[in-house]
N, CA, C and O atoms as a DFTB+ gen file, in Angstrom:
308 C
 N C O
     1  1       0.831      -1.177       0.043
     2  2       0.014       0.012       0.023
     3  2       0.881       1.255       0.016
     4  3       1.877       1.323       0.735
     5  1       0.525       2.202      -0.760
     6  2       1.302       3.474      -0.877
     7  2       1.180       4.267       0.404
     8  3       0.090       4.418       0.954
     9  1       2.333       4.783       0.885
    10  2       2.330       5.601       2.104
    11  2       1.674       6.970       1.861
    12  3       1.227       7.609       2.813
    13  1       1.614       7.411       0.651
    14  2       1.005       8.763       0.338
    15  2      -0.466       8.682       0.043
    16  3      -1.272       9.325       0.716
    17  1      -0.832       7.905      -0.951
    18  2      -2.280       7.861      -1.295
    19  2      -3.106       6.765      -0.681
    20  3      -4.336       6.798      -0.666
    21  1      -2.371       5.780      -0.167
    22  2      -3.036       4.627       0.545
    23  2      -3.718       3.610      -0.391
    24  3      -4.551       2.817       0.047
    25  1      -3.355       3.646      -1.673
    26  2      -3.941       2.707      -2.650
    27  2      -2.879       1.739      -3.198
    28  3      -1.679       2.012      -3.170
    29  1      -3.361       0.632      -3.683
    30  2      -2.549      -0.296      -4.455
    31  2      -3.235      -0.568      -5.778
    32  3      -4.341      -1.107      -5.740
    33  1      -2.704      -0.255      -6.923
    34  2      -1.555       0.654      -7.153
    35  2      -1.950       2.055      -6.819
    36  3      -3.105       2.322      -6.488
    37  1      -0.997       2.962      -6.903
    38  2      -1.187       4.315      -6.532
    39  2      -2.304       4.949      -7.406
    40  3      -2.447       4.608      -8.580
    41  1      -3.071       5.853      -6.828
    42  2      -4.158       6.506      -7.542
    43  2      -3.527       7.576      -8.422
    44  3      -2.395       8.013      -8.217
    45  1      -4.315       7.971      -9.403
    46  2      -3.858       9.041     -10.352
    47  2      -3.607      10.337      -9.612
    48  3      -4.439      10.804      -8.835
    49  1      -2.417      10.919      -9.875
    50  2      -2.023      12.145      -9.242
    51  2      -1.074      11.957      -8.085
    52  3      -0.467      12.928      -7.633
    53  1      -0.926      10.751      -7.590
    54  2      -0.061      10.446      -6.523
    55  2       1.399      10.600      -7.008
    56  3       1.711      10.132      -8.103
    57  1       2.300      11.234      -6.240
    58  2       3.705      11.374      -6.668
    59  2       4.352       9.984      -6.958
    60  3       5.269       9.887      -7.774
    61  1       3.878       8.949      -6.302
    62  2       4.453       7.593      -6.499
    63  2       3.839       6.829      -7.684
    64  3       4.218       5.696      -7.980
    65  1       2.870       7.494      -8.355
    66  2       2.212       6.817      -9.497
    67  2       3.298       6.536     -10.587
    68  3       4.071       7.434     -10.919
    69  1       3.355       5.320     -11.129
    70  2       4.310       5.047     -12.156
    71  2       4.036       5.846     -13.414
    72  3       2.896       6.207     -13.705
    73  1       5.116       6.122     -14.168
    74  2       4.961       6.799     -15.498
    75  2       4.102       5.953     -16.405
    76  3       4.077       4.731     -16.254
    77  1       3.402       6.552     -17.336
    78  2       2.671       5.762     -18.341
    79  2       3.669       5.005     -19.150
    80  3       4.829       5.415     -19.192
    81  1       3.307       3.922     -19.800
    82  2       4.278       3.159     -20.610
    83  2       4.783       3.921     -21.863
    84  3       4.054       4.731     -22.437
    85  1       6.000       3.657     -22.262
    86  2       6.565       4.268     -23.420
    87  2       6.009       3.555     -24.654
    88  3       5.977       2.326     -24.727
    89  1       5.577       4.360     -25.609
    90  2       4.997       3.842     -26.868
    91  2       6.086       3.716     -27.915
    92  3       6.136       2.748     -28.675
    93  1       6.958       4.716     -27.939
    94  2       8.084       4.709     -28.937
    95  2       9.119       5.706     -28.397
    96  3       8.988       6.265     -27.308
    97  1      10.144       5.890     -29.218
    98  2      11.281       6.792     -28.833
    99  2      11.340       7.913     -29.816
   100  3      11.151       7.692     -31.012
   101  1      11.597       9.117     -29.358
   102  2      11.714      10.318     -30.194
   103  2      13.015      10.210     -30.955
   104  3      14.067      10.030     -30.342
   105  1      12.976      10.317     -32.306
   106  2      14.124      10.186     -33.174
   107  2      15.016      11.414     -33.074
   108  3      16.138      11.383     -33.578
   109  1      14.564      12.488     -32.446
   110  2      15.367      13.681     -32.310
   111  2      16.163      13.701     -30.974
   112  3      17.387      13.828     -30.959
   113  1      15.415      13.572     -29.868
   114  2      16.062      13.699     -28.505
   115  2      16.363      12.364     -27.894
   116  3      17.139      12.288     -26.941
   117  1      15.775      11.303     -28.407
   118  2      16.019       9.953     -27.852
   119  2      15.220       9.552     -26.637
   120  3      15.277       8.399     -26.208
   121  1      14.441      10.532     -26.047
   122  2      13.616      10.212     -24.915
   123  2      12.330       9.457     -25.297
   124  3      11.920       9.505     -26.457
   125  1      11.722       8.800     -24.398
   126  2      10.523       8.030     -24.640
   127  2       9.301       8.941     -24.958
   128  3       9.163      10.012     -24.368
   129  1       8.476       8.537     -25.832
   130  2       7.181       9.149     -26.070
   131  2       6.225       8.263     -25.342
   132  3       6.073       7.085     -25.662
   133  1       5.538       8.876     -24.293
   134  2       4.701       8.126     -23.381
   135  2       3.271       8.011     -23.866
   136  3       2.826       8.829     -24.672
   137  1       2.546       7.021     -23.398
   138  2       1.128       6.887     -23.707
   139  2       0.403       8.135     -23.268
   140  3       0.556       8.612     -22.144
   141  1      -0.399       8.657     -24.196
   142  2      -1.197       9.863     -23.895
   143  2      -0.566      11.103     -24.449
   144  3      -1.255      12.115     -24.574
   145  1       0.731      11.093     -24.799
   146  2       1.409      12.257     -25.365
   147  2       1.112      12.396     -26.809
   148  3       1.002      11.392     -27.513
   149  1       0.974      13.629     -27.299
   150  2       0.792      13.866     -28.728
   151  2       2.228      13.901     -29.347
   152  3       3.166      14.424     -28.745
   153  1       2.355      13.337     -30.542
   154  2       3.662      13.383     -31.157
   155  2       3.504      13.409     -32.687
   156  3       2.407      13.186     -33.200
   157  1       4.585      13.679     -33.403
   158  2       4.581      13.777     -34.843
   159  2       5.239      12.541     -35.391
   160  3       6.304      12.132     -34.928
   161  1       4.591      11.932     -36.400
   162  2       5.172      10.870     -37.132
   163  2       5.473      11.338     -38.542
   164  3       4.573      11.843     -39.212
   165  1       6.676      11.195     -39.011
   166  2       7.052      11.668     -40.347
   167  2       8.039      10.704     -40.906
   168  3       9.097      10.478     -40.318
   169  1       7.711      10.117     -42.055
   170  2       8.509       9.152     -42.788
   171  2       9.044       8.055     -41.836
   172  3      10.242       7.776     -41.777
   173  1       8.118       7.467     -41.117
   174  2       8.364       6.353     -40.171
   175  2       9.241       6.707     -38.953
   176  3       9.732       5.823     -38.250
   177  1       9.426       8.028     -38.719
   178  2      10.126       8.471     -37.539
   179  2       9.134       9.168     -36.608
   180  3       8.149       9.757     -37.055
   181  1       9.410       9.090     -35.324
   182  2       8.511       9.684     -34.335
   183  2       9.252      10.787     -33.597
   184  3      10.427      10.638     -33.262
   185  1       8.540      11.929     -33.335
   186  2       9.114      13.059     -32.669
   187  2       8.093      13.602     -31.624
   188  3       6.887      13.635     -31.865
   189  1       8.636      14.022     -30.464
   190  2       7.804      14.800     -29.586
   191  2       7.386      16.055     -30.381
   192  3       8.119      16.543     -31.241
   193  1       6.187      16.552     -30.059
   194  2       5.728      17.707     -30.806
   195  2       6.688      18.885     -30.681
   196  3       6.989      19.560     -31.666
   197  1       7.164      19.124     -29.462
   198  2       8.100      20.243     -29.220
   199  2       9.439      20.030     -29.912
   200  3      10.048      20.971     -30.420
   201  1       9.887      18.772     -29.924
   202  2      11.161      18.476     -30.630
   203  2      11.014      18.776     -32.090
   204  3      11.895      19.399     -32.681
   205  1       9.936      18.358     -32.687
   206  2       9.679      18.564     -34.140
   207  2       9.640      20.053     -34.417
   208  3      10.267      20.522     -35.367
   209  1       8.883      20.834     -33.567
   210  2       8.726      22.267     -33.777
   211  2      10.101      22.967     -33.671
   212  3      10.440      23.852     -34.456
   213  1      10.868      22.522     -32.662
   214  2      12.211      23.177     -32.477
   215  2      13.228      22.859     -33.560
   216  3      14.139      23.640     -33.836
   217  1      13.050      21.695     -34.163
   218  2      14.094      21.236     -35.170
   219  2      13.469      20.917     -36.502
   220  3      14.038      20.127     -37.256
   221  1      12.352      21.475     -36.827
   222  2      11.699      21.095     -38.100
   223  2      12.586      21.285     -39.289
   224  3      12.665      20.408     -40.150
   225  1      13.285      22.459     -39.363
   226  2      14.082      22.741     -40.573
   227  2      15.225      21.683     -40.690
   228  3      15.478      21.179     -41.784
   229  1      15.903      21.353     -39.578
   230  2      16.973      20.406     -39.689
   231  2      16.495      18.984     -40.012
   232  3      17.142      18.221     -40.729
   233  1      15.301      18.669     -39.429
   234  2      14.721      17.339     -39.693
   235  2      14.362      17.245     -41.197
   236  3      14.693      16.251     -41.843
   237  1      13.699      18.256     -41.744
   238  2      13.298      18.260     -43.157
   239  2      14.525      18.234     -44.068
   240  3      14.530      17.542     -45.086
   241  1      15.582      19.000     -43.699
   242  2      16.828      18.995     -44.541
   243  2      17.445      17.625     -44.530
   244  3      17.954      17.179     -45.559
   245  1      17.421      16.938     -43.412
   246  2      17.943      15.530     -43.394
   247  2      17.100      14.636     -44.245
   248  3      17.626      13.669     -44.795
   249  1      15.867      14.884     -44.387
   250  2      14.972      14.042     -45.173
   251  2      14.932      14.376     -46.613
   252  3      14.194      13.728     -47.355
   253  1      15.712      15.395     -47.092
   254  2      15.794      15.669     -48.492
   255  2      15.351      17.062     -48.893
   256  3      15.457      17.397     -50.072
   257  1      14.867      17.885     -47.998
   258  2      14.545      19.233     -48.393
   259  2      15.827      19.950     -48.789
   260  3      16.909      19.587     -48.327
   261  1      15.715      20.962     -49.639
   262  2      16.916      21.594     -50.164
   263  2      16.864      23.056     -49.808
   264  3      15.857      23.724     -50.042
   265  1      17.959      23.565     -49.235
   266  2      18.088      24.996     -48.885
   267  2      18.733      25.624     -50.084
   268  3      19.746      25.151     -50.599
   269  1      18.109      26.725     -50.528
   270  2      18.615      27.443     -51.724
   271  2      18.755      28.937     -51.406
   272  3      18.223      29.429     -50.411
   273  1      19.473      29.632     -52.262
   274  2      19.584      31.079     -52.210
   275  2      18.852      31.600     -53.428
   276  3      19.148      31.177     -54.545
   277  1      17.857      32.552     -53.236
   278  2      17.154      33.066     -54.356
   279  2      18.056      33.969     -55.156
   280  3      18.741      34.830     -54.604
   281  1      18.054      33.767     -56.492
   282  2      18.856      34.552     -57.364
   283  2      17.992      35.037     -58.500
   284  3      17.101      34.326     -58.965
   285  1      18.259      36.263     -58.954
   286  2      17.563      36.798     -60.100
   287  2      18.338      36.603     -61.316
   288  3      19.551      36.811     -61.342
   289  1      17.633      36.189     -62.380
   290  2      18.280      36.028     -63.657
   291  2      18.653      37.444     -64.179
   292  3      17.942      38.415     -63.920
   293  1      19.762      37.533     -64.906
   294  2      20.265      38.834     -65.294
   295  2      19.284      39.595     -66.217
   296  3      19.269      40.826     -66.198
   297  1      18.504      38.918     -66.984
   298  2      17.610      39.569     -67.958
   299  2      16.179      39.574     -67.459
   300  3      15.267      39.521     -68.284
   301  1      15.929      39.631     -66.185
   302  2      14.569      39.503     -65.647
   303  2      13.744      40.744     -65.901
   304  3      12.518      40.641     -65.852
   305  1      14.301      41.891     -66.164
   306  2      13.498      43.102     -66.424
   307  2      13.442      43.374     -67.836
   308  3      12.815      44.348     -68.253
């Protein structure tokens, strides 16, 4: 029996409550994506939402996006 909540297993919200099970691993940070968390799946890779938002440009570049510099053709006018 838990010393804090008095339940077996611990009730929801108890500091001793175990973490939800891991569903998969984030391909950016390597941490677990837990049951109930929203995440992004892109080309068979999984990312925490915040990891994908923070690193979207580098993730897309790794997957084949191309960074270019805009240039004007000399006879455009």
